[in-house]
C-alpha positions in Angstrom: 57.0 96.7 3.8 57.4 93.0 3.8 54.9 91.2 6.1 56.3 88.6 8.3 54.4 85.3 8.4 52.2 85.0 11.5 52.9 81.7 13.2 50.2 80.2 15.5 50.9 80.6 19.2 51.9 77.6 21.3 48.4 77.7 22.9 46.8 77.4 19.5 49.2 74.6 18.5 48.3 72.8 21.8 44.6 73.1 21.1 45.0 72.0 17.5 47.0 69.0 18.6 44.4 68.1 21.1 41.7 68.3 18.5 43.7 66.0 16.2 44.3 63.5 18.9 40.6 63.6 19.9 39.5 63.0 16.3 41.9 60.1 16.0 40.6 58.5 19.2 37.0 59.1 18.0 37.7 57.4 14.7 39.5 54.6 16.4 36.6 54.1 18.8 34.1 54.2 15.9 36.1 51.6 14.0 36.3 49.3 17.1 32.6 49.6 17.7 31.9 48.6 14.1 32.9 45.0 14.9 29.9 42.8 15.4 30.0 39.4 17.1 27.3 36.8 17.4 27.2 34.0 19.9 28.3 31.5 17.2 31.3 33.8 16.5 32.3 33.7 20.1 32.0 30.0 20.3 34.2 29.6 17.2 36.8 31.9 18.8 36.7 29.9 22.0 37.1 26.6 20.1 40.2 28.0 18.3 41.9 30.4 20.8 40.7 29.6 24.3 43.9 29.0 26.5 42.3 26.2 28.5 41.3 24.3 25.4 44.7 24.8 23.8 46.3 23.0 26.8 43.7 20.3 26.9 44.0 19.6 23.1 47.4 17.9 23.8 45.8 15.2 25.9 44.3 13.2 23.0 47.7 13.4 21.3 49.4 12.0 24.4 46.8 9.2 24.6 47.5 8.4 21.0 51.2 8.1 21.7 50.4 5.8 24.6 48.4 3.6 22.3 51.4 3.4 19.9 53.5 2.4 22.8 51.1 -0.4 23.7 51.0 -1.7 20.2 54.7 -2.1 20.2 54.2 -5.4 22.2 53.0 -7.0 19.0 56.2 -6.1 17.2 59.6 -7.8 17.6 62.2 -6.3 19.9 65.6 -5.7 18.5 68.6 -5.2 20.9 72.2 -4.4 20.3 74.9 -4.7 23.0 78.5 -3.8 22.1 81.6 -2.9 24.1 85.3 -3.3 24.7 86.5 -5.0 27.9 89.8 -4.4 29.6 90.9 -7.2 32.1 93.6 -7.4 34.7 94.5 -10.8 33.3 92.8 -13.2 30.9 90.9 -16.2 32.0 93.1 -19.4 32.1 92.7 -23.1 32.3 94.9 -25.4 34.4 95.7 -28.6 32.6 98.2 -31.1 34.1 99.8 -28.3 36.2 100.1 -26.1 33.3 98.1 -22.9 32.6 96.7 -21.9 29.3 94.8 -18.8 28.4 91.3 -19.3 27.1 90.7 -15.7 26.0 92.5 -12.5 25.2 93.2 -10.1 28.0 91.4 -7.2 26.3 88.6 -7.9 23.8 85.7 -6.4 21.8 82.3 -8.0 22.0 78.9 -7.5 20.4 75.5 -9.1 20.7 72.5 -8.6 18.4 69.1 -10.2 19.2 65.5 -10.1 17.9 62.8 -11.4 20.2 59.1 -11.8 19.4 56.3 -12.6 21.8 54.2 -15.4 20.3 51.5 -15.7 22.9 51.1 -14.2 26.4 47.5 -15.2 27.4 45.9 -11.8 26.7 48.5 -9.6 28.2 49.4 -7.7 25.0 45.7 -7.6 23.9 44.7 -6.2 27.3 47.5 -3.6 27.2 46.5 -2.4 23.7 42.7 -2.6 24.4 43.2 -0.5 27.6 45.3 2.1 25.7 42.8 2.2 22.8 39.9 2.8 25.2 42.0 5.5 27.1 42.6 7.3 23.8 38.9 7.3 23.0 38.2 8.6 26.6 40.7 11.4 26.0 39.0 12.5 22.9 35.6 12.4 24.6 37.0 14.1 27.6 38.4 17.0 25.4 34.9 17.4 23.9 33.5 17.6 27.5 36.0 20.3 28.4 35.1 22.1 25.2 31.5 22.0 26.3 32.5 23.5 29.7 34.3 26.4 28.0 31.3 26.9 25.7 29.0 27.2 28.7 31.3 29.7 30.3 31.4 31.6 27.0 27.7 31.6 26.6 27.3 32.8 30.2 29.9 35.6 29.7 28.3 36.6 26.4 24.9 37.1 27.9 26.3 38.7 31.0 27.8 41.4 28.8 24.4 42.0 27.1 22.7 41.9 30.5 25.0 44.5 32.1 24.8 46.7 29.0 21.1 46.8 29.3 21.3 47.4 33.0 23.7 50.3 32.4 21.3 51.7 29.9 18.5 51.4 32.4 20.6 53.3 34.9 21.4 56.0 32.4 17.6 56.3 31.6 17.1 56.7 35.4 19.7 59.5 35.4 17.8 61.2 32.5 14.5 60.9 34.3 15.9 62.3 37.6 17.6 65.2 35.7 14.2 66.0 34.3 12.6 65.7 37.7 15.3 68.0 39.2 14.6 70.6 36.6 10.9 70.5 37.4 11.6 70.7 41.2 13.9 73.7 40.7 11.3 75.4 38.5 8.6 74.8 41.1 10.9 75.9 43.9 11.8 79.1 42.0 8.0 79.8 41.8 7.8 79.2 45.5 5.4 76.3 45.1 7.6 73.6 46.8 10.2 73.7 49.5 14.0 73.4 49.1 13.7 69.9 50.4 12.3 68.7 47.0 15.3 70.1 45.2 17.8 68.5 47.6 16.0 65.2 47.4 16.1 65.3 43.6 19.8 66.2 43.7 20.6 63.3 46.1 18.7 60.8 44.0 20.4 62.0 40.8 23.8 61.5 42.5 22.8 58.0 43.5 21.7 57.2 40.0 25.0 58.4 38.6 26.8 56.2 41.0 24.8 53.3 39.8 25.8 54.0 36.2 29.5 54.1 37.3 29.1 50.8 39.1 27.5 49.1 36.1 30.2 50.5 33.8 32.8 48.9 36.0 30.9 45.6 36.0 30.6 45.8 32.2 34.4 46.2 31.9 34.9 43.1 34.0 32.4 41.1 32.0 34.3 42.0 28.8 37.5 40.9 30.4 36.0 37.5 31.1 34.5 37.1 27.6 37.7 38.3 25.9 39.7 35.7 27.9 37.4 32.9 27.0 37.5 33.8 23.3 41.3 34.5 23.2 40.8 38.2 22.3 42.8 41.2 23.6 41.6 42.4 27.0 40.6 45.8 25.7 38.7 44.5 22.6 35.1 45.5 22.3 32.3 44.7 19.8 28.6 44.9 19.3 27.1 41.7 20.5 24.0 40.3 18.7 21.2 39.2 20.9 19.5 37.1 18.2 19.2 34.3 17.5 18.8 33.1 21.1 19.4 29.6 22.4 16.4 27.3 22.3 15.4 24.0 23.8 14.1 22.4 20.6 15.1 18.8 20.1 16.5 18.2 23.6 15.0 15.7 26.0 16.3 13.6 28.8 17.4 10.8 26.5 19.9 13.1 24.8 21.8 13.5 28.1 23.2 10.0 27.8 25.2 11.0 24.8 27.1 13.9 26.4 30.9 13.7 26.0 31.7 13.1 29.7 29.5 10.0 29.9 31.0 8.6 26.7 34.5 9.3 28.2 33.6 7.4 31.3 32.2 4.5 29.3 35.6 4.3 27.7 37.3 4.4 31.1 35.2 1.4 32.1 36.2 -0.4 29.0 39.9 0.4 29.7 39.5 -0.9 33.3 38.1 -4.2 31.9 41.1 -4.5 29.6 43.5 -3.9 32.5 41.9 -6.7 34.5 42.6 -9.0 31.5 46.2 -7.7 31.5 46.6 -8.3 35.2 45.2 -11.9 34.9 47.8 -12.7 32.3 50.5 -12.4 34.9 49.6 -15.8 36.2 50.3 -17.4 32.8 53.6 -18.0 30.9 54.8 -16.2 27.8 55.9 -18.0 24.6 58.6 -16.3 22.7 61.0 -16.7 19.8 64.5 -15.2 19.7 67.2 -14.9 17.0 70.6 -13.8 18.1 74.2 -13.3 17.0 76.9 -13.0 19.7 80.5 -12.0 18.8 83.4 -12.1 21.2 86.9 -11.2 20.0 89.1 -14.1 21.1 92.3 -15.3 19.3 92.2 -18.6 21.2 89.1 -19.9 19.6 88.2 -20.5 16.0 84.5 -19.5 16.1 84.2 -16.0 17.5 80.6 -15.4 16.3 77.8 -17.7 17.5 74.4 -17.6 15.8 71.4 -18.9 17.7 67.6 -19.4 17.4 65.5 -20.0 20.5 61.8 -21.0 21.0 61.2 -20.5 24.7 58.7 -20.2 27.6 59.0 -17.5 30.3 57.0 -17.8 33.5 57.1 -16.1 36.8 56.9 -18.6 39.6 56.7 -16.2 42.5 56.8 -12.4 42.7 56.1 -11.8 46.4 52.3 -11.3 45.8 52.7 -8.5 43.3 50.7 -10.3 40.6 47.8 -10.9 42.9 48.0 -7.3 44.2 47.9 -5.9 40.6 44.8 -8.0 39.8 43.0 -6.8 42.9 43.8 -3.2 42.1 42.6 -3.6 38.5 39.4 -5.2 39.7 38.8 -2.5 42.3 39.4 0.2 39.7 36.9 -1.4 37.4 34.3 -1.3 40.1 35.2 2.3 40.8 34.9 3.3 37.1 31.5 1.7 36.9 30.3 3.6 40.0 31.7 6.8 38.6 29.8 6.2 35.4 26.5 5.7 37.3 27.1 8.8 39.4 27.9 10.9 36.3 24.7 9.7 34.6 22.7 10.7 37.7 24.4 14.1 37.9 23.7 14.8 34.2 20.1 14.0 34.7 19.9 16.4 37.7 21.7 19.1 35.6 19.2 18.6 32.8 16.1 18.8 35.0 17.4 21.7 37.0 18.2 23.7 33.9 14.7 22.9 32.5 13.0 24.0 35.6 15.1 27.3 35.8 14.4 28.0 32.1 10.6 27.6 32.6 10.6 29.8 35.7 12.7 32.5 33.9 10.3 32.4 30.9 7.4 33.1 33.2 9.4 35.9 34.9 10.0 37.5 31.5 6.3 37.6 30.8 5.5 39.1 34.2 8.3 41.6 33.9 7.2 42.8 30.5 3.7 43.6 31.9 5.3 45.2 35.0 7.4 47.5 32.9 4.4 48.9 31.1 2.7 49.4 34.4 5.7 51.1 36.0 6.1 53.5 33.0 2.4 54.5 33.3 2.8 54.9 37.1 5.8 57.2 36.5 3.9 59.3 34.0 0.9 59.7 36.4 3.1 60.7 39.3 5.0 63.2 37.2 1.8 64.9 36.1 0.5 64.8 39.7 3.7 66.5 40.9 3.6 69.2 38.2 0.0 69.8 39.1 0.8 69.9 42.8 -1.4 67.1 43.8 1.5 64.6 44.3 4.8 64.7 46.1 8.4 64.5 45.0 8.8 61.3 47.0 6.1 59.6 44.9 8.0 60.6 41.7 11.3 59.3 43.0 9.7 56.1 44.1 8.1 55.7 40.7 11.4 56.2 39.0 13.1 53.6 41.3 10.3 51.2 40.7 10.7 51.5 36.9 14.4 50.9 37.1 14.0 47.9 39.4 11.3 46.5 37.1 13.6 46.9 34.0 16.4 45.3 36.0 14.3 42.3 36.9 13.3 42.0 33.2 16.9 42.0 31.9 17.9 39.6 34.7 15.1 37.2 33.8 16.3 37.2 30.2 19.8 36.6 31.2 18.7 33.7 33.6 16.6 32.2 30.8 19.5 32.1 28.3 21.9 30.7 30.9 19.4 28.1 32.0 18.9 27.0 28.3 22.7 26.9 27.9 22.9 24.6 31.0 20.3 22.3 29.5 22.2 22.1 26.2 25.4 21.6 28.2 23.9 18.7 30.0 23.1 17.1 26.7 26.5 18.0 25.2 24.9 20.2 22.5 26.4 23.6 23.0 
């Protein structure tokens, strides 16, 4: 008898397919988790792919084009004017009662001229100087924006690490409370403790599990922020390296004066000075030279093309007060730029000192928290043993577990605050 092949049932096929999909997802997750990123890697990614920096990177290019536009005042200006004119009637002269046409009724015409400014009492120099300083300010301003993005990236980087540690602390608390629940149930089964101890342990376990879920959600949000800042996909994940950490070596208050924003504002002051020079030039004449060729189609004249050379002077006698108003505006903007520079220097000094103070406080908090963690672990061990030996209460064990979790949380928060404070100090100095 021929045996028919036995095909797997649809249920078996479904289970096999589920196993295959599960293994693929597991391998994919393992491959994704294999990626390792350091803080330097994230800063490099932010420099290359951050959306904000990609937009801001165009500003120095625009400023460079404005500088080229300003430099055009040093070069000659070439103009071409051409056309064909249709008239109702040609122009005529009346001579001795007779009329005689002086031009054709319809005619073509063209004019070509080249004009060069010879001297304008600092107007061109002021325009170019202001544009050059504005270009330098744009470059320094971009460097300042880059530093801002770097500070956000550093903060997001350590926030991911911080929340990951906090989630681990919450999971450790779940493990501890599961162990406590098993002990409480065993003692209850022996009739040593009341049902209340078991219920209390179950409620505290549920609370700890909710804390884990909350921190998992916070971790997802922290990754979203870091991925945005570094230009990575929203669902990208990696193992972040904690070392090396940021340090304060080589940074003092003097380094703050070299931060990009201060240099950008210095260039804005220089540009404002040049604009004052440009505005003052409006009171003085311009010397220019012009070469021209003017052609007018006209059968009534012999010379239809006229060549000319002009050395001239152009001066505005009255502009309704516009020249004076422009000078006053430029002078006021110069004073405003100087005041803004002084304010920025003071703000930078405050940022530096505040970051230093916060870093010192956070460093001391880390030392205190490290000691507190060892004490909290010992306190939990003692209370567990006391509870097992029936000389302590379940509430004391729960309180000891909560205390240990809170102490670990304070330790991780202190480490996070220290790194962010150091990053703020380095940001104040423009050294991120």
